[in-house]
C-alpha positions in Angstrom: 127.3 59.7 151.2 126.7 61.3 154.3 124.1 64.0 153.5 121.4 61.2 154.6 122.8 60.7 158.7 123.5 64.5 158.7 120.5 65.6 157.6 118.4 63.2 159.6 119.6 65.3 163.2 117.9 68.0 162.5 114.8 66.6 160.5 114.3 62.9 161.0 110.9 64.0 162.5 109.6 64.6 158.4 110.0 61.8 155.9 108.9 64.1 153.1 111.3 66.7 154.3 114.4 64.7 155.1 114.2 63.9 151.4 114.2 67.7 150.5 117.2 68.4 152.7 119.0 65.2 151.4 118.7 66.4 148.0 119.3 70.1 148.8 122.6 69.5 150.3 123.4 67.0 147.2 123.1 70.1 145.4 124.7 72.5 148.1 127.6 69.8 147.7 127.7 70.2 144.1 127.8 74.0 143.9 131.7 74.0 145.6 132.7 73.0 142.1 131.4 75.8 140.5 132.3 78.1 143.2 135.7 76.7 143.5 136.6 77.4 140.0 135.1 81.1 139.5 137.3 82.0 142.9 140.5 80.2 141.1 139.5 82.1 137.9 139.2 85.7 139.7 142.6 85.1 141.9 144.1 83.8 138.8 143.3 87.2 136.9 143.8 89.5 139.9 147.1 88.1 139.9 147.6 89.0 136.3 146.7 91.9 136.9 143.6 92.1 134.8 141.0 93.4 137.0 138.2 94.0 135.0 138.1 90.6 134.6 138.6 89.2 137.8 135.8 91.9 138.8 133.7 90.6 136.4 133.8 86.8 137.5 133.2 88.0 141.0 130.1 90.1 139.9 128.4 87.5 138.0 129.4 84.8 140.8 127.9 87.0 143.6 124.6 88.6 141.8 124.4 86.8 138.6 124.3 83.1 138.9 122.8 83.5 142.6 119.9 85.3 141.4 119.5 82.8 138.4 119.7 79.7 141.1 117.0 80.8 143.1 114.8 81.2 140.0 116.1 78.4 138.3 115.9 75.2 141.4 112.9 75.6 142.6 111.5 73.9 139.4 112.6 70.8 138.8 112.1 69.9 143.1 108.2 70.4 142.7 107.6 66.5 143.7 110.1 64.2 145.0 111.9 61.4 143.3 109.0 59.0 144.7 106.5 61.2 142.7 105.1 62.7 145.6 104.4 66.6 146.4 107.2 68.5 147.6 107.1 69.9 151.0 107.5 73.4 148.8 104.8 72.6 147.0 102.1 72.6 150.1 102.3 73.8 153.5 102.0 70.9 155.5 105.6 71.8 157.1 104.8 75.2 157.8 105.7 76.5 161.5 103.5 80.2 160.6 101.0 80.7 161.0 100.7 77.8 163.6 97.8 75.3 163.0 94.9 75.4 165.4 
C-alpha cells in the first residue's frame, strides 16, 4: 500500500510512530467505504422525499458513529503488532511538556 511511504514523509524519525501512522491510514481508508455508503443512503432518501430517514442517517453518521469510534478505536491499539507498547500508551513521543 501507499500508506507507509506517505507516512514516512511526515514521521520517518520514529519507527513506532511510523507504524502507528501506517495503521491509522489503513483504518482511515477503510472508513471511506462506510462514509460513502452513508452519504449515498442519505441522498437516496432525500431524493425519495423521505427527509426523516435522511436526517436520521446524517445525524447518526455525524454524531453517534464518530463518538463511538473515538471511544472504541483506541482500545485495540494499546500495543503495536510487534507486541511493544503503542506510542499512545506511553508519553515517550509527547511534544508537551518539553523534556529538560
